[in-house]
Structures are given as structure tokens and as C-alpha cells.
C-alpha positions as CSV (number, residue, x, y, z in Angstrom):
1,M,102.9,87.1,121.8
2,K,106.5,86.7,120.7
3,E,107.4,88.7,117.6
4,P,107.0,86.3,114.6
5,Q,109.9,85.2,112.6
6,F,110.0,84.3,108.9
7,P,112.7,82.9,106.7
8,P,115.2,85.3,105.0
9,A,113.7,87.0,102.0
10,P,114.7,85.6,98.6
11,E,116.8,87.8,96.4
12,T,114.9,91.0,95.6
13,V,112.9,90.7,92.4
14,A,114.5,93.1,90.0
15,P,111.7,95.1,88.2
16,T,112.1,95.2,84.4
17,R,109.2,97.7,83.8
18,R,109.6,100.8,81.7
19,R,110.8,103.8,83.6
20,F,111.9,101.9,86.6
21,L,115.3,103.4,86.4
22,Q,113.6,106.6,87.3
23,I,112.2,105.3,90.6
24,T,115.1,106.0,92.9
25,A,115.7,109.4,91.4
26,V,112.0,110.3,91.7
27,G,111.9,109.2,95.3
28,T,115.1,111.1,96.2
29,A,113.8,114.2,94.5
30,A,110.5,114.1,96.3
31,A,112.2,113.7,99.6
32,A,114.6,116.6,98.9
33,T,112.1,119.0,97.5
34,G,109.1,118.3,99.7
35,P,105.4,118.1,98.8
36,A,105.3,121.3,96.7
37,L,106.9,119.5,93.8
38,A,105.0,116.2,94.2
39,H,103.2,116.6,90.9
40,E,106.4,117.3,88.9
41,A,108.3,114.5,90.7
42,H,105.6,111.8,90.2
43,A,103.8,112.7,87.0
44,I,103.5,109.9,84.5
45,T,103.5,110.4,80.8
46,S,102.6,107.0,79.4
47,F,101.3,103.6,80.5
48,L,102.2,100.0,80.5
49,H,99.3,97.7,79.4
50,P,97.8,95.7,80.9
51,G,98.7,97.7,83.9
52,V,96.0,97.7,86.6
53,L,97.5,95.3,89.3
54,H,98.7,92.7,86.8
55,K,101.1,93.0,83.9
56,L,101.7,90.1,81.4
57,S,104.6,88.7,83.3
58,D,102.5,88.5,86.5
59,L,99.9,86.5,84.6
60,Q,102.6,84.2,83.2
61,R,104.1,83.7,86.7
62,M,100.7,82.5,88.0
63,K,100.2,80.2,85.0
64,T,103.6,78.7,85.3
65,R,103.3,78.0,89.0
66,I,99.8,76.5,88.6
67,A,100.9,74.2,85.8
68,A,103.8,73.0,87.9
69,G,101.6,72.4,90.9
70,T,103.9,74.7,93.1
71,E,102.8,75.9,96.5
72,P,101.5,78.2,97.7
73,W,100.2,79.2,94.2
74,L,98.4,75.9,93.8
75,S,96.4,76.3,97.0
76,G,95.7,79.9,96.1
77,W,94.5,78.8,92.6
78,N,92.2,76.1,94.1
79,V,90.5,78.8,96.2
80,F,90.2,81.2,93.3
81,R,89.0,78.8,90.6
82,T,86.2,77.4,92.8
83,D,84.9,80.8,93.9
84,P,81.4,81.6,92.6
85,Y,82.5,84.7,90.9
86,S,85.2,82.8,88.9
87,Q,82.6,80.7,87.0
88,S,81.9,81.3,83.4
89,T,78.3,80.1,84.2
90,Y,77.9,83.1,86.5
91,S,74.4,84.7,86.0
92,M,74.8,88.4,85.3
93,K,72.7,90.5,87.8
94,G,72.5,93.7,85.9
95,P,72.9,96.0,84.1
96,R,70.9,99.0,85.3
97,A,70.8,102.6,84.1
98,T,71.0,103.9,87.7
99,V,72.8,102.5,90.7
100,D,72.2,103.9,94.2
101,R,74.3,103.2,97.2
102,G,73.3,104.5,100.6
103,S,69.7,105.6,99.8
104,T,67.4,103.5,97.8
105,E,70.1,100.8,97.1
106,V,68.7,100.3,93.6
107,G,71.2,98.4,91.5
108,N,73.9,98.5,94.2
109,W,74.0,94.7,94.9
110,E,73.8,94.0,91.2
111,L,76.8,96.2,90.3
112,W,79.2,95.0,92.9
113,N,78.4,91.3,92.2
114,D,78.9,91.8,88.5
115,C,82.1,93.7,89.0
116,N,83.5,90.8,91.0
117,A,82.5,88.4,88.3
118,A,84.0,90.5,85.5
119,Y,87.3,90.8,87.2
120,Q,87.6,87.1,88.2
121,N,86.5,85.8,84.8
122,A,89.0,88.1,83.1
123,L,91.7,86.5,85.3
124,M,90.3,83.0,84.6
125,W,90.4,83.6,80.9
126,N,94.1,84.6,81.2
127,L,95.0,81.7,83.4
128,T,93.1,78.9,81.7
129,G,92.6,80.1,78.0
130,D,89.0,79.0,78.2
131,T,87.1,81.5,76.0
132,A,83.9,81.0,78.0
133,H,85.5,83.1,80.7
134,A,86.4,85.8,78.2
135,T,82.9,85.8,77.0
136,K,81.5,86.2,80.5
137,A,83.8,89.0,81.4
138,L,83.0,90.9,78.2
139,Q,79.3,90.3,78.6
140,I,79.4,92.1,82.0
141,I,81.6,94.9,80.8
142,K,79.6,95.6,77.6
143,G,76.3,95.3,79.5
144,W,77.1,97.9,82.1
145,S,79.0,100.2,79.7
146,S,75.9,100.3,77.4
147,T,73.4,100.9,80.2
148,L,74.7,102.7,83.3
149,T,74.3,106.5,83.2
150,S,74.4,107.5,86.9
151,I,75.5,106.5,90.4
152,T,73.5,108.2,93.2
153,G,72.9,108.0,96.9
154,K,74.7,109.3,100.0
155,D,77.5,106.7,99.4
156,A,77.7,107.2,95.6
157,Q,81.4,108.0,95.9
158,L,82.1,104.7,97.5
159,A,80.2,102.8,94.9
160,A,82.0,104.6,92.1
161,S,85.4,104.0,93.6
162,I,85.2,100.5,95.0
163,Y,83.1,98.9,92.2
164,G,84.6,101.1,89.5
165,F,88.1,100.0,90.5
166,K,87.2,96.3,90.1
167,L,85.4,96.9,86.8
168,A,88.4,98.9,85.4
169,A,90.8,96.1,86.4
170,A,88.6,93.7,84.5
171,A,88.4,96.0,81.5
172,E,92.1,96.6,81.4
173,L,92.8,92.9,81.3
174,M,90.3,92.2,78.6
175,R,91.3,95.2,76.4
176,Y,94.8,93.8,75.9
177,T,94.1,90.0,76.1
178,A,90.6,89.4,74.7
179,P,90.2,87.0,71.8
180,S,90.6,88.7,68.5
181,G,87.4,90.4,67.3
182,S,85.5,89.9,70.6
183,W,85.6,93.5,71.7
184,S,85.2,96.2,69.0
185,A,86.9,99.6,69.1
186,S,83.5,101.3,69.5
187,E,82.6,99.1,72.4
188,I,86.0,99.9,74.1
189,T,85.4,103.7,73.5
190,R,82.0,103.3,75.1
191,T,83.6,101.7,78.2
192,E,86.1,104.5,78.4
193,N,83.2,107.0,78.3
194,L,81.5,105.1,81.1
195,F,84.5,105.7,83.3
196,K,85.0,109.2,82.2
197,N,81.4,110.4,82.4
198,V,79.9,108.4,85.3
199,F,82.8,107.2,87.6
200,V,85.5,109.9,87.4
201,P,83.3,112.9,88.3
202,L,82.5,111.2,91.6
203,T,85.9,109.9,92.4
204,R,87.9,112.9,91.5
205,T,86.5,114.7,94.5
206,F,88.4,112.3,96.7
207,G,87.4,112.9,100.4
208,D,88.2,111.9,103.9
209,A,89.9,108.7,105.1
210,G,88.6,105.6,103.4
211,W,86.5,107.5,100.9
212,G,89.5,109.3,99.7
213,T,91.8,106.3,99.6
214,N,89.4,104.3,97.6
215,C,89.0,107.1,95.2
216,I,92.8,107.2,94.8
217,K,93.0,103.6,93.7
218,A,90.0,103.9,91.4
219,M,91.3,107.1,89.7
220,M,94.6,105.4,89.0
221,A,92.8,102.4,87.5
222,F,90.6,104.7,85.4
223,G,93.6,106.7,84.2
224,V,95.4,103.5,83.1
225,F,92.4,102.0,81.2
226,C,91.4,105.3,79.6
227,N,95.1,106.2,78.8
228,D,94.4,109.5,80.6
229,T,97.5,110.7,82.4
230,S,95.7,113.7,83.9
231,V,93.3,111.4,85.8
232,Y,96.1,109.1,86.9
233,N,98.3,111.9,88.0
234,A,95.5,113.6,90.0
235,A,95.3,110.4,92.0
236,V,99.0,110.3,92.7
237,D,98.9,113.9,93.7
238,A,96.1,113.1,96.2
239,F,98.2,110.2,97.5
240,H,100.9,112.6,98.4
241,L,99.1,115.9,99.1
242,H,95.4,115.6,99.9
243,S,94.8,117.0,103.3
244,C,92.5,114.2,104.4
245,C,93.5,111.1,102.5
246,K,97.2,111.4,101.7
247,I,99.4,108.6,102.9
248,S,101.0,110.6,105.8
249,R,97.5,111.7,107.0
250,V,95.8,108.3,107.0
251,F,98.7,106.7,108.9
252,R,100.8,108.1,111.7
253,D,104.5,107.2,111.7
254,T,103.7,104.6,114.3
255,G,101.4,102.9,111.8
256,Q,98.2,103.9,113.6
257,C,95.4,104.5,111.1
258,V,92.9,107.3,111.2
259,D,90.2,104.6,111.5
260,S,92.0,102.5,114.1
261,G,89.7,104.0,116.7
262,R,86.6,103.4,114.5
263,D,86.8,99.6,113.8
264,Q,89.3,97.2,112.3
265,A,87.3,96.6,109.1
266,H,87.5,100.2,108.0
267,T,91.1,100.3,109.1
268,Q,91.9,97.4,106.8
269,L,89.8,98.9,104.0
270,I,92.2,101.9,104.0
271,L,95.3,99.6,104.2
272,G,94.1,97.5,101.2
273,S,93.1,100.5,99.1
274,M,96.4,102.2,99.6
275,A,98.3,99.0,98.8
276,E,96.3,98.5,95.7
277,A,97.1,102.1,94.6
278,C,100.8,101.4,95.3
279,E,100.7,98.2,93.3
280,I,99.2,99.9,90.2
281,A,101.9,102.5,90.5
282,W,104.6,99.8,90.8
283,V,103.4,98.2,87.6
284,Q,103.6,101.6,86.0
285,G,107.2,102.1,87.1
286,Q,106.5,104.3,90.2
287,D,107.3,103.6,93.8
288,L,104.5,104.9,96.0
289,Y,105.1,102.0,98.5
290,S,108.1,103.8,100.0
291,A,106.4,107.2,100.4
292,S,106.8,108.9,103.7
293,A,109.5,106.5,104.9
294,N,107.5,103.3,104.1
295,R,104.5,104.7,106.0
296,L,102.2,102.0,104.5
297,L,104.4,99.3,105.8
298,A,104.1,100.8,109.3
299,G,100.4,100.7,108.9
300,F,100.3,97.1,108.0
301,E,102.6,96.1,110.8
302,Y,100.6,98.1,113.4
303,T,97.3,96.7,112.3
304,A,98.4,93.2,111.9
305,K,100.0,93.2,115.3
306,Y,96.9,94.5,117.0
307,N,94.6,92.1,115.1
308,L,96.8,89.2,116.1
309,G,96.0,89.9,119.7
310,N,98.8,92.2,120.8
311,D,98.9,95.6,122.4
312,V,99.9,98.6,120.3
313,P,100.4,102.3,121.3
314,Y,97.4,104.6,120.6
315,T,97.2,108.3,120.3
316,V,93.8,110.1,120.4
317,W,93.3,110.8,116.8
318,G,91.1,110.3,113.7
319,P,90.2,111.4,110.2
320,C,89.4,115.0,109.3
321,Q,85.8,114.6,110.4
322,A,86.1,112.5,113.6
323,T,88.2,111.9,116.6
324,Y,88.5,108.5,118.4
325,G,89.7,108.3,122.0
326,S,90.9,104.7,122.0
327,I,91.7,101.9,119.7
328,S,88.6,99.9,118.6
329,T,88.1,96.2,119.3
330,N,85.2,96.1,116.8
331,Q,86.0,93.3,114.4
332,R,89.4,92.8,115.9
333,G,91.0,89.6,114.6
334,N,88.9,89.5,111.4
335,L,91.8,89.7,109.0
336,R,91.0,90.9,105.5
337,P,92.7,89.4,102.4
338,V,95.0,92.4,101.9
339,Y,98.3,91.2,103.5
340,E,99.9,89.1,100.8
341,M,100.2,92.1,98.5
342,A,102.1,94.2,101.1
343,F,104.2,91.3,102.3
344,N,105.4,90.3,98.9
345,H,106.4,93.9,98.1
346,Y,108.1,94.9,101.3
347,V,109.8,91.6,102.1
348,K,110.3,89.9,98.7
349,R,110.9,92.9,96.5
350,R,112.6,95.2,99.0
351,S,114.0,92.8,101.6
352,L,112.4,94.9,104.5
353,P,111.3,93.2,107.7
354,A,107.5,92.8,108.1
355,P,107.1,90.1,110.8
356,W,103.5,91.0,111.8
357,T,102.3,91.3,108.2
358,F,103.9,87.9,107.5
359,A,102.1,86.4,110.6
360,A,98.8,87.8,109.3
361,T,99.4,86.1,105.9
362,Q,100.0,82.8,107.7
363,R,96.8,83.1,109.7
364,I,94.6,83.3,106.6
365,T,96.6,81.6,103.9
366,P,95.6,81.0,101.2
367,E,93.9,84.3,100.9
368,G,90.3,84.1,99.6
369,A,87.6,86.5,98.5
370,A,87.3,89.9,99.9
371,F,84.2,91.3,101.7
372,Q,81.7,92.2,98.9
373,C,83.8,94.1,96.3
374,D,86.2,95.9,98.6
375,H,89.5,94.3,97.4
376,P,90.9,92.0,94.7
377,G,91.4,89.3,97.4
378,F,93.1,86.0,96.5
379,G,96.6,87.5,97.2
380,T,98.3,84.1,97.6
381,L,97.7,83.3,94.0
382,L,97.7,86.8,92.6
383,F,100.6,88.5,94.4
384,T,103.0,85.8,95.7
385,L,106.4,86.3,94.0
């Protein structure tokens, strides 16, 4: 297949967030001093709100494009607004006091479904102004925060990170945009305590490969919502330094992923989770996208190229707990809705070439829902600049 071409990138979007003037200096300092000073170089001291994936100007961009009927936002909007989890009539599946993933499965299905609906209704409230969506998002957040006390099972860490990330993204939007009087200070504190006492103890252990990368994005989201810089900065440290889930460990400089030899679904799970972590950081005025010489971009290009039917080089490799002798064809070609976020950052913000990532976006545009609760999905609407 001939290398795809795309039109020249528009003028780089100039970020206007607080602390962005520090980004170049921070990146330069980290490169010069090495990983030993990563915490000092990347530590954050305050947060922009809302600041988990979407800031207010992002929400306004979507609203403006939808109102004008501009493509591709309109097509993305039509996919998003008709999704079952975007409906204010969604029937809440929980809450439960205990959720188990990987053993009994009690409450697992209920939690991830409700987290999807909370996040999508929070967005629908902000994009439509229909208070029924605000009511639904808050019903879910309040219900689980007043009931859930433990997450168990052999995959408890995955449930806490993947579902918790989506719930925190919903809570962050509602905390700063909910209708006046609809979410009391005591209810917000109870939600903070849910994340601090149930989710964070599981995710702060990080872990190997996809376990660790999902914990990174979740810890960043929890830190922002709870205004806890120690939680957020621990995740950023893991992104740079953790022996089994740092960006330079989960992707080789060629772009090969630790799970490229396992299957393409888990490979793209890692891609998406690291991109989501980078997007949170970008909103907060930090540039993790460029870490390790744009290693994440290399990962997207390598994976997109292979999943579009092309050959890529492969080195015998794997995560800390496994080794794979060859690249996997398992689920090859099943593109996850994670490519728009990366494309819009690297090409539109930074004017870097990403032809295979672009080709992947064109294969699945407009991006729709993610598998279960794994990613935000809907990148055409949410992340097109």
C-alpha cells in the first residue's frame, strides 16, 4: 500500500492555557537532565477546570461547529447524540456496594455501562443545554458515590482504572458546569472520597503494560477532579519512569508496542490510554505527547500501518511479564476509535507528519463508541480541531 497523503496541516493551534509558556522549557529541561529529575521537571501545582480531556473552549468549539452544521463535527455529533449512552432516558444499571471484575463479575457490567452514560450525558448537557442530561449524569455519579465501597477480583485494577477514568471525566464536567444547586458541596466531597478511598488505592500501584497505562490516565483524572496534585504527579512520574509502563517501555523507538505480539486490541488499548493521559496533561499545560522524541506518535504510526494491511518491522519483545516472538494478526484491522485524538494533536497542533494515523482516521470516520468503557470514543466530534 502506498504511503497515504493528507492535505497540509492548518496553522498550529496556539494553546492559551495557563502555564503553557513553561512547556518548552520543561521539555528541554527533562531532555537535558534525564529521568532522575522527571518529578521536578513535570510536577504540577494547580489545575485548570474543567480539565479532564475537555476544557470550556473545547466544549464551545464543538457547540459552534454543531450549530453551524460544519463537517466533520456534524457527522461526529450525529453518531454521538444517537448513541444509547447519550440518552437522558438511559436506565441506570447500578449502583452496587461491591464491584468485581475477573472473578464473580458482580456489578462489573453495571458499573462500566453507567460510567459510559454518566460521561456521555455530561457532554450532552454541555452541548445541548438540556437539563435532563445533567440530571441523568448526576443521578449516576451520586448513586455510585453514595453506594460503592470496594472493587475486587483479579482484574480489580483494570476496573478501577478504566471505569474510574470515565466516571472522573463525567464528574469533572459536572462539577464545573452543572445547573446551580443541583450538586451540593457535601455530595461533591463524597464523590472525591469515592475516588480517593476506592479507586486510587488500586490504581496507584500501576503495573505492567496496559494495566499500568490505564492506571496512569485514571490517576491523572482523579488528581484533577480531587484537586490532588500528589495523585496527578505520581501518574506523570509513572508515565516517565515506571519500569513496566513508562512511555519508553511500552513503545520501542520504531513504534512497536509491548503488546504488538499479543493482539491488536490490547495494543490499541495501550495507545489510547497513553493518548488520553497526554490529552489531560495538554489541557493542564503540560506536553507529554512529545516525550521520548514523540514516542507515542511512533506507536500510532506503526500500529496504524500494520492494521491497514502493511508490513512493519518486528523485534522479539514484550511487556515485563511476557515475550512475543512475532507480531500478532489477532484482531488485525479492527481499528479502535483512538486515532482522531492523536492525529489532531500531532498534525494540527504540532504540524508533524502522521500519514498512517491519518489513514486510520479516514477508515473509521466519524469515530463512534469505544469497546465497552475502554476509551472516550467519538473523536471526530470531541477532538477535531
